[in-house]
TORMAR-610172 format. One line per 4 residues: number of its first residue (from 1); for each residue x, y, z of N, C-alpha, C. Coordinates in steps of 0.02 Angstrom, whole numbers, plus 50000, padded with zeros to 5 digits. Layout:
<rs>
NUM) X/Y/Z/X/Y/Z/X/Y/Z ~ ...
</rs>
This chain:
<rs>
1) 52573/52753/49949/52535/52813/49963/52546/52839/50034 ~ 52590/52804/50073/52604/52826/50141/52638/52894/50140 ~ 52613/52941/50182/52640/53008/50191/52634/53051/50128 ~ 52594/53032/50080/52582/53073/50021/52518/53114/50032
5) 52514/53172/50000/52453/53213/50006/52392/53176/49981 ~ 52337/53186/50015/52276/53149/49998/52251/53168/49929 ~ 52264/53229/49907/52241/53249/49841/52280/53215/49785 ~ 52338/53185/49803/52376/53150/49751/52349/53079/49739
9) 52299/53058/49778/52271/52991/49771/52223/52990/49711 ~ 52235/52944/49665/52194/52937/49606/52154/52872/49611 ~ 52087/52876/49625/52048/52814/49634/52049/52770/49572 ~ 52049/52800/49513/52047/52759/49452/52111/52718/49444
13) 52165/52742/49473/52229/52708/49466/52238/52652/49515 ~ 52213/52663/49577/52226/52614/49631/52165/52572/49650 ~ 52105/52593/49631/52045/52556/49652/52009/52527/49591 ~ 52000/52463/49590/51963/52430/49536/51897/52403/49561
17) 51861/52369/49519/51796/52339/49537/51808/52278/49581 ~ 51772/52276/49637/51777/52219/49683/51732/52163/49658 ~ 51761/52118/49620/51723/52064/49588/51691/52019/49641 ~ 51730/52004/49694/51704/51959/49746/51643/51988/49780
21) 51647/52055/49796/51591/52086/49830/51528/52087/49786 ~ 51537/52106/49723/51480/52110/49677/51450/52040/49666 ~ 51493/51991/49658/51469/51922/49647/51431/51897/49709 ~ 51458/51911/49768/51426/51888/49830/51358/51921/49839
25) 51354/51988/49826/51290/52022/49833/51239/51996/49783 ~ 51261/51984/49721/51215/51958/49670/51190/51889/49689 ~ 51235/51846/49712/51216/51778/49731/51168/51781/49791 ~ 51182/51825/49839/51139/51831/49898/51069/51854/49878
29) 51065/51901/49831/51000/51925/49808/50961/51869/49774 ~ 50995/51832/49730/50962/51775/49696/50939/51723/49746 ~ 50980/51710/49798/50963/51661/49848/50901/51682/49887 ~ 50897/51747/49904/50839/51773/49940/50776/51765/49898
33) 50781/51781/49833/50723/51775/49789/50702/51702/49782 ~ 50752/51657/49774/50736/51586/49767/50703/51559/49830 ~ 50728/51577/49889/50699/51554/49952/50629/51582/49962 ~ 50618/51644/49940/50551/51674/49946/50501/51637/49902
37) 50522/51621/49840/50478/51583/49795/50464/51514/49822 ~ 50516/51481/49850/50506/51415/49878/50459/51417/49938 ~ 50468/51468/49981/50424/51474/50039/50352/51486/50019 ~ 50341/51524/49965/50273/51536/49942/50244/51473/49911
41) 50284/51437/49872/50261/51377/49839/50243/51322/49889 ~ 50284/51318/49943/50274/51266/49994/50242/51294/50058 ~ 50203/51347/50051/50177/51381/50110/50132/51335/50151 ~ 50092/51292/50117/50048/51248/50155/50089/51194/50191
45) 50142/51171/50159/50185/51121/50191/50220/51151/50252 ~ 50244/51213/50246/50276/51246/50303/50226/51258/50359 ~ 50165/51279/50341/50114/51289/50392/50099/51224/50429 ~ 50097/51169/50392/50084/51104/50423/50140/51084/50470
49) 50203/51094/50448/50260/51077/50491/50262/51121/50553 ~ 50246/51184/50545/50243/51229/50604/50189/51206/50652 ~ 50132/51184/50623/50077/51158/50664/50099/51096/50704 ~ 50135/51050/50670/50160/50991/50705/50211/51009/50759
53) 50254/51058/50743/50303/51080/50793/50269/51110/50854 ~ 50216/51149/50842/50179/51178/50898/50146/51124/50941 ~ 50120/51073/50907/50090/51017/50945/50142/50980/50985 ~ 50202/50972/50955/50255/50936/50991/50278/50974/51052
57) 50278/51040/51048/50301/51081/51104/50247/51090/51156 ~ 50188/51108/51133/50132/51124/51179/50093/51062/51200 ~ 50096/51010/51158/50058/50950/51173/49987/50956/51149 ~ 49951/50899/51147/49881/50898/51125/49847/50837/51155
61) 49783/50840/51155/49743/50784/51180/49705/50754/51121 ~ 49722/50693/51103/49690/50660/51046/49630/50621/51070 ~ 49572/50635/51038/49511/50600/51054/49509/50535/51014 ~ 49504/50479/51048/49507/50414/51016/49449/50372/51041
65) 49418/50337/50994/49367/50288/51013/49402/50220/51016 ~ 49408/50193/51076/49442/50130/51085/49403/50073/51053 ~ 49440/50021/51036/49410/49963/51004/49371/49923/51056 ~ 49307/49915/51043/49264/49874/51087/49225/49826/51043
69) 49234/49761/51056/49202/49710/51014/49126/49718/51013 ~ 49097/49732/51070/49025/49732/51074/48993/49792/51039 ~ 49033/49842/51022/49005/49902/50991/48988/49893/50917 ~ 49018/49843/50885/49009/49835/50813/48995/49762/50797
73) 48954/49752/50747/48939/49684/50724/49000/49653/50691 ~ 49038/49694/50654/49098/49669/50620/49159/49708/50646 ~ 49214/49672/50653/49276/49706/50674/49312/49737/50615 ~ 49309/49705/50558/49345/49729/50499/49304/49715/50437
77) 49302/49764/50392/49266/49757/50329/49315/49770/50272 ~ 49330/49718/50233/49376/49724/50176/49335/49734/50113 ~ 49349/49789/50078/49314/49804/50016/49365/49805/49960 ~ 49354/49764/49910/49403/49757/49856/49369/49734/49793
81) 49408/49738/49739/49382/49714/49675/49394/49639/49669 ~ 49354/49606/49629/49357/49534/49623/49426/49509/49602 ~ 49462/49547/49560/49527/49526/49536/49580/49526/49590 ~ 49567/49558/49647/49614/49559/49703/49598/49505/49754
85) 49553/49460/49737/49534/49406/49782/49594/49361/49798 ~ 49639/49352/49750/49697/49308/49761/49741/49335/49817 ~ 49751/49402/49819/49792/49431/49872/49759/49421/49940 ~ 49694/49428/49942/49657/49418/50005/49664/49346/50029
89) 49657/49299/49983/49660/49228/50001/49730/49206/50022 ~ 49781/49231/49985/49849/49208/49996/49887/49248/50049 ~ 49866/49309/50062/49904/49352/50108/49861/49371/50168 ~ 49805/49404/50156/49766/49433/50210/49738/49380/50257
93) 49704/49331/50230/49672/49281/50272/49721/49242/50315 ~ 49778/49217/50286/49826/49181/50329/49855/49224/50385 ~ 49868/49288/50370/49897/49331/50422/49846/49345/50476 ~ 49783/49355/50458/49731/49366/50508/49724/49305/50554
97) 49728/49246/50526/49722/49186/50566/49782/49175/50612 ~ 49842/49194/50587/49903/49181/50625/49918/49236/50675 ~ 49913/49299/50654/49936/49355/50696/49879/49393/50730 ~ 49819/49388/50702/49762/49424/50730/49702/49378/50738
101) 49710/49325/50777/49654/49277/50784/49593/49307/50818 ~ 49602/49363/50855/49545/49394/50888/49499/49429/50838 ~ 49524/49442/50777/49482/49472/50726/49446/49416/50689 ~ 49392/49392/50718/49357/49335/50689/49291/49355/50656
105) 49273/49419/50660/49212/49442/50627/49232/49491/50572 ~ 49248/49463/50515/49275/49502/50459/49231/49493/50398 ~ 49217/49547/50363/49180/49545/50300/49231/49542/50244 ~ 49233/49488/50207/49280/49480/50152/49244/49496/50086
109) 49247/49559/50067/49220/49579/50003/49145/49567/49997 ~ 49123/49558/49936/49051/49550/49923/49024/49485/49951 ~ 49068/49435/49959/49045/49370/49984/49021/49373/50056 ~ 49044/49424/50093/49024/49429/50163/48968/49477/50176
113) 48939/49505/50123/48884/49553/50132/48821/49519/50157 ~ 48779/49559/50188/48718/49533/50219/48671/49508/50164 ~ 48649/49446/50172/48603/49416/50123/48533/49446/50132 ~ 48498/49450/50078/48430/49475/50080/48424/49549/50071
117) 48479/49584/50062/48478/49656/50051/48496/49672/49978 ~ 48473/49730/49955/48499/49754/49891/48573/49770/49899 ~ 48609/49768/49843/48682/49773/49845/48705/49837/49880 ~ 48678/49893/49859/48700/49957/49889/48683/49959/49963
121) 48624/49935/49981/48605/49934/50052/48651/49889/50093 ~ 48671/49833/50062/48717/49787/50097/48785/49819/50107 ~ 48809/49858/50057/48872/49892/50065/48869/49943/50122 ~ 48815/49982/50124/48807/50030/50178/48804/49995/50246
125) 48770/49941/50249/48763/49904/50312/48831/49880/50337 ~ 48871/49852/50292/48937/49826/50311/48982/49882/50336 ~ 48981/49939/50302/49024/49996/50322/49001/50025/50388 ~ 48937/50035/50397/48911/50067/50457/48920/50023/50519
129) 48919/49958/50510/48923/49913/50567/48991/49881/50576 ~ 49043/49911/50547/49111/49886/50554/49154/49937/50591 ~ 49196/49912/50634/49242/49956/50670/49291/49989/50622 ~ 49317/49950/50575/49363/49977/50524/49342/49951/50456
133) 49349/49993/50405/49340/49972/50336/49405/49984/50299 ~ 49431/49931/50268/49493/49935/50230/49477/49930/50156 ~ 49499/49981/50118/49489/49982/50046/49554/49959/50013 ~ 49550/49906/49974/49609/49878/49941/49615/49908/49872
137) 49665/49951/49862/49673/49986/49799/49726/49954/49756 ~ 49708/49945/49693/49754/49920/49642/49739/49957/49578 ~ 49781/49948/49527/49770/49983/49464/49704/49960/49432 ~ 49685/49898/49441/49621/49875/49414/49563/49904/49454
141) 49571/49907/49519/49515/49930/49561/49496/50002/49548 ~ 49547/50046/49540/49532/50118/49534/49498/50134/49467 ~ 49496/50085/49421/49462/50096/49357/49396/50059/49353 ~ 49374/50032/49410/49312/49993/49412/49258/50034/49446
145) 49202/50044/49412/49150/50089/49436/49122/50068/49503 ~ 49110/50004/49513/49080/49981/49576/49128/49992/49634 ~ 49192/49985/49622/49240/49997/49677/49240/50070/49697 ~ 49235/50115/49649/49232/50187/49664/49169/50201/49705
149) 49115/50165/49691/49054/50172/49731/49068/50151/49803 ~ 49106/50098/49813/49123/50076/49880/49165/50129/49916 ~ 49211/50160/49880/49252/50214/49909/49207/50270/49933 ~ 49160/50290/49892/49115/50345/49910/49074/50327/49972
153) 49048/50265/49975/49008/50244/50032/49050/50245/50096 ~ 49112/50221/50091/49156/50220/50149/49171/50290/50175 ~ 49183/50337/50129/49199/50405/50150/49136/50442/50175 ~ 49078/50423/50150/49016/50450/50178/49009/50430/50251
157) 49028/50369/50267/49026/50346/50337/49075/50386/50380 ~ 49133/50403/50352/49181/50445/50389/49149/50513/50404 ~ 49114/50540/50355/49079/50604/50367/49026/50598/50421 ~ 48986/50545/50417/48929/50538/50462/48952/50523/50534
161) 49001/50480/50541/49023/50458/50608/49074/50505/50638 ~ 49107/50545/50596/49162/50589/50619/49218/50548/50651 ~ 49226/50487/50629/49279/50443/50654/49322/50420/50595 ~ 49386/50412/50610/49434/50391/50558/49430/50315/50549
165) 49375/50293/50519/49361/50221/50516/49385/50187/50452 ~ 49418/50224/50408/49437/50197/50343/49514/50194/50337 ~ 49538/50137/50311/49609/50129/50297/49616/50112/50223 ~ 49668/50138/50192/49683/50123/50122/49741/50073/50118
169) 49729/50018/50085/49782/49969/50072/49802/49976/49998 ~ 49862/49998/49985/49888/50001/49917/49923/49935/49902 ~ 49894/49895/49859/49923/49830/49843/49980/49837/49793 ~ 49986/49895/49760/50039/49908/49712/50044/49983/49701
173) 50097/50004/49668/50106/50075/49654/50053/50097/49602 ~ 50022/50154/49615/49972/50182/49570/49991/50254/49554 ~ 49991/50272/49490/50008/50339/49470/49958/50389/49499 ~ 49984/50448/49515/49940/50500/49545/49882/50517/49499
177) 49895/50518/49433/49843/50536/49386/49787/50484/49384 ~ 49802/50423/49404/49752/50369/49402/49711/50364/49467 ~ 49733/50399/49519/49696/50396/49582/49631/50435/49578 ~ 49576/50407/49601/49513/50444/49603/49520/50506/49646
181) 49478/50555/49631/49482/50619/49667/49472/50609/49742 ~ 49423/50568/49761/49409/50559/49832/49468/50527/49869 ~ 49504/50482/49835/49562/50451/49866/49617/50502/49876 ~ 49628/50545/49825/49680/50597/49831/49661/50646/49886
185) 49597/50662/49892/49575/50707/49944/49586/50675/50013 ~ 49570/50611/50018/49580/50575/50081/49653/50575/50101 ~ 49697/50562/50054/49769/50561/50069/49795/50630/50086 ~ 49767/50682/50055/49791/50750/50068/49777/50772/50139
189) 49730/50738/50173/49715/50754/50242/49754/50710/50290 ~ 49808/50681/50264/49855/50640/50304/49817/50583/50339 ~ 49777/50549/50301/49740/50492/50328/49782/50429/50322 ~ 49766/50378/50362/49808/50318/50362/49803/50279/50297
193) 49860/50259/50272/49863/50214/50214/49924/50169/50222 ~ 49922/50112/50189/49976/50064/50195/49993/50038/50125 ~ 50057/50030/50112/50081/50007/50046/50110/49938/50053 ~ 50083/49890/50015/50109/49822/50016/50169/49817/49970
197) 50222/49787/49994/50283/49779/49954/50306/49706/49956 ~ 50353/49690/49913/50383/49623/49913/50439/49617/49964 ~ 50460/49673/49992/50514/49673/50041/50488/49649/50109 ~ 50525/49605/50142/50502/49577/50206/50497/49630/50259
201) 50545/49676/50262/50542/49730/50311/50482/49775/50298 ~ 50469/49788/50234/50411/49828/50217/50346/49794/50237 ~ 50343/49728/50230/50283/49691/50250/50273/49692/50326 ~ 50328/49687/50364/50323/49692/50437/50297/49761/50457
205) 50321/49813/50423/50296/49880/50437/50222/49886/50420 ~ 50202/49855/50366/50132/49854/50345/50088/49826/50401 ~ 50107/49768/50427/50065/49736/50477/50069/49772/50544 ~ 50126/49804/50558/50131/49843/50620/50083/49903/50617
209) 50080/49936/50559/50033/49992/50551/49961/49967/50555 ~ 49949/49909/50527/49881/49882/50530/49861/49868/50602 ~ 49905/49837/50640/49890/49821/50710/49877/49885/50749 ~ 49916/49937/50737/49906/50000/50773/49840/50032/50754
213) 49822/50029/50690/49760/50061/50668/49698/50026/50696 ~ 49704/49962/50714/49647/49925/50739/49635/49936/50814 ~ 49677/49977/50846/49669/49988/50917/49616/50041/50933 ~ 49605/50086/50887/49556/50139/50901/49543/50181/50840
217) 49491/50223/50845/49473/50269/50791/49479/50341/50817 ~ 49514/50382/50781/49520/50452/50800/49458/50491/50781 ~ 49441/50539/50821/49387/50585/50803/49415/50637/50755 ~ 49375/50655/50705/49398/50701/50654/49374/50772/50670
221) 49417/50820/50651/49399/50890/50660/49365/50920/50600 ~ 49370/50886/50544/49339/50910/50482/49311/50852/50444 ~ 49263/50865/50401/49232/50813/50362/49261/50813/50292 ~ 49250/50759/50255/49274/50752/50187/49216/50761/50140
225) 49219/50809/50094/49162/50818/50048/49155/50758/50002 ~ 49093/50739/49989/49080/50681/49946/49030/50702/49892
</rs>
């Protein structure tokens, strides 16, 4: 077409459909729609990550209640179902004696409750007068009515004290559908929980998290409905 009259140019003869351009534009449009839907679906997750990023950049001051022995009658309160007693005897008690000998005022389930009180009153007393309350969750426990009552009492204390005084110990994997509503709500607020595994590295991480959680209680900005 060099040096030929412009009117002699026939677009239908020399110009065809640009498949690459059309394909690229279509793919780009689909990608934008997919990313928009993903951003809407995960909007709360993105907001949370942006919040964490802002805290990392700007910094924050965390209010913590340090661990003081004289402030509480009990240092640790373990609440669990009777069928999980074997784990407490074979795992928890030996580790407390070996690695945490300073934790010598511990309530071990119902056997450590205050004598002379009604059962519910004794549960409230143990939770209110303990620096930390650990709820041991298993598939049997989450289907036991009395254990769910203990969960509710522990979370009521979180509401009343405005302190992050409760830890969740998962002794095994539990399906989401089997978790009680209050436990799912507790986890949704990014509260501390620990998963027990058969892996040695996983167990070391478990106890490291436990040791860290026993150093202090964070003040909460919001309460948990019960």
